[in-house]
C-alpha positions as a Markdown table, in Angstrom:
| # | Residue | x | y | z |
|---|---|---|---|---|
| 1 | Unk | -1.2 | -44.2 | -48.4 |
| 2 | Unk | -4.4 | -43.7 | -49.5 |
| 3 | Unk | -7.6 | -41.7 | -47.6 |
| 4 | Unk | -10.8 | -42.6 | -48.3 |
| 5 | Unk | -13.3 | -39.6 | -48.2 |
| 6 | Unk | -15.1 | -41.2 | -45.0 |
| 7 | Unk | -11.5 | -41.5 | -43.0 |
| 8 | Unk | -11.1 | -38.0 | -43.9 |
| 9 | Unk | -13.7 | -36.5 | -42.8 |
| 10 | Unk | -13.5 | -38.5 | -39.7 |
| 11 | Unk | -10.4 | -37.1 | -39.6 |
| 12 | Unk | -11.5 | -33.1 | -40.1 |
| 13 | Unk | -14.0 | -33.8 | -37.6 |
| 14 | Unk | -11.6 | -34.7 | -34.4 |
| 15 | Unk | -9.7 | -32.1 | -35.3 |
| 16 | Unk | -12.2 | -29.2 | -35.5 |
| 17 | Unk | -14.0 | -30.8 | -32.5 |
| 18 | Unk | -11.1 | -30.1 | -30.3 |
| 19 | Unk | -10.5 | -27.9 | -27.6 |
| 20 | Unk | -6.9 | -27.1 | -28.6 |
| 21 | Unk | -8.0 | -23.0 | -29.4 |
| 22 | Unk | -8.7 | -22.0 | -25.9 |
| 23 | Unk | -8.1 | -19.4 | -23.5 |
| 24 | Unk | -7.5 | -21.4 | -20.2 |
| 25 | Unk | -8.1 | -19.3 | -16.6 |
| 26 | Unk | -9.0 | -19.8 | -13.1 |
| 27 | Unk | -11.6 | -19.5 | -11.1 |
| 28 | Unk | -10.8 | -17.4 | -8.2 |
| 29 | Unk | -13.1 | -18.5 | -5.5 |
| 30 | Unk | -13.5 | -22.2 | -6.7 |
| 31 | Unk | -9.9 | -22.6 | -7.9 |
| 32 | Unk | -11.3 | -24.7 | -10.9 |
| 33 | Unk | -9.6 | -24.3 | -14.2 |
| 34 | Unk | -11.8 | -22.6 | -16.7 |
| 35 | Unk | -11.9 | -22.3 | -20.7 |
| 36 | Unk | -12.9 | -19.6 | -23.0 |
| 37 | Unk | -12.5 | -20.3 | -26.5 |
| 38 | Unk | -9.2 | -18.1 | -27.8 |
| 39 | Unk | -11.6 | -15.8 | -29.9 |
| 40 | Unk | -13.8 | -14.7 | -26.8 |
| 41 | Unk | -13.6 | -11.1 | -26.2 |
| 42 | Unk | -13.9 | -9.6 | -22.9 |
| 43 | Unk | -16.4 | -6.4 | -22.9 |
| 44 | Unk | -18.6 | -5.5 | -20.0 |
| 45 | Unk | -22.1 | -6.7 | -20.7 |
| 46 | Unk | -21.1 | -9.5 | -23.1 |
| 47 | Unk | -22.4 | -13.2 | -22.4 |
| 48 | Unk | -19.4 | -15.5 | -23.1 |
| 49 | Unk | -19.5 | -19.5 | -23.1 |
| 50 | Unk | -17.3 | -20.8 | -20.6 |
| 51 | Unk | -16.3 | -24.6 | -19.9 |
| 52 | Unk | -15.2 | -25.9 | -16.6 |
| 53 | Unk | -12.6 | -28.6 | -16.0 |
| 54 | Unk | -15.7 | -30.8 | -16.9 |
| 55 | Unk | -16.0 | -29.5 | -20.2 |
| 56 | Unk | -19.6 | -28.4 | -19.3 |
| 57 | Unk | -20.7 | -25.1 | -21.1 |
| 58 | Unk | -21.2 | -22.2 | -18.6 |
| 59 | Unk | -22.9 | -19.0 | -19.9 |
| 60 | Unk | -21.6 | -15.8 | -17.9 |
| 61 | Unk | -22.7 | -12.3 | -18.2 |
| 62 | Unk | -19.3 | -10.2 | -17.7 |
| 63 | Unk | -19.8 | -7.4 | -15.1 |
| 64 | Unk | -16.3 | -5.8 | -14.9 |
| 65 | Unk | -12.6 | -6.4 | -16.1 |
| 66 | Unk | -10.1 | -5.5 | -14.2 |
| 67 | Unk | -6.4 | -5.6 | -16.0 |
| 68 | Unk | -3.8 | -6.9 | -13.0 |
| 69 | Unk | -0.7 | -6.2 | -15.4 |
| 70 | Unk | -0.3 | -10.0 | -15.4 |
| 71 | Unk | -3.8 | -11.2 | -15.6 |
| 72 | Unk | -7.0 | -10.0 | -16.5 |
| 73 | Unk | -9.3 | -11.0 | -13.4 |
| 74 | Unk | -13.1 | -10.8 | -14.7 |
| 75 | Unk | -15.8 | -10.8 | -12.6 |
| 76 | Unk | -19.1 | -12.4 | -13.9 |
| 77 | Unk | -22.6 | -13.3 | -13.4 |
| 78 | Unk | -23.6 | -17.6 | -14.1 |
| 79 | Unk | -26.8 | -17.1 | -16.7 |
| 80 | Unk | -28.3 | -19.8 | -14.9 |
| 81 | Unk | -27.8 | -20.0 | -11.7 |
| 82 | Unk | -27.7 | -15.9 | -11.0 |
| 83 | Unk | -24.6 | -17.0 | -9.2 |
| 84 | Unk | -21.0 | -14.4 | -9.3 |
| 85 | Unk | -17.2 | -15.7 | -9.7 |
| 86 | Unk | -14.3 | -13.9 | -10.8 |
| 87 | Unk | -12.3 | -15.8 | -13.5 |
| 88 | Unk | -8.2 | -14.8 | -13.9 |
| 89 | Unk | -6.7 | -15.3 | -17.1 |
| 90 | Unk | -3.2 | -14.8 | -17.8 |
| 91 | Unk | -2.1 | -11.6 | -21.2 |
């Protein structure tokens, strides 16, 4: 089977654009699923892009990180709304 250049580029774009490389967690305040890029690190003061269940990007500033043994609880503040939340990510 022979791929044409446009077909190869389209297939590559679909692979790159897929959210397959993400850490999934839970917003403990709402119970909703949240995701961050797999390469994201959780350091106090960092601003991290978080994606809600609808795929909307939300920039949050990390306020605190708590290691609970099985998970990391991340206290954040939404950069746009100023609302605080706690996210939990399994280790």
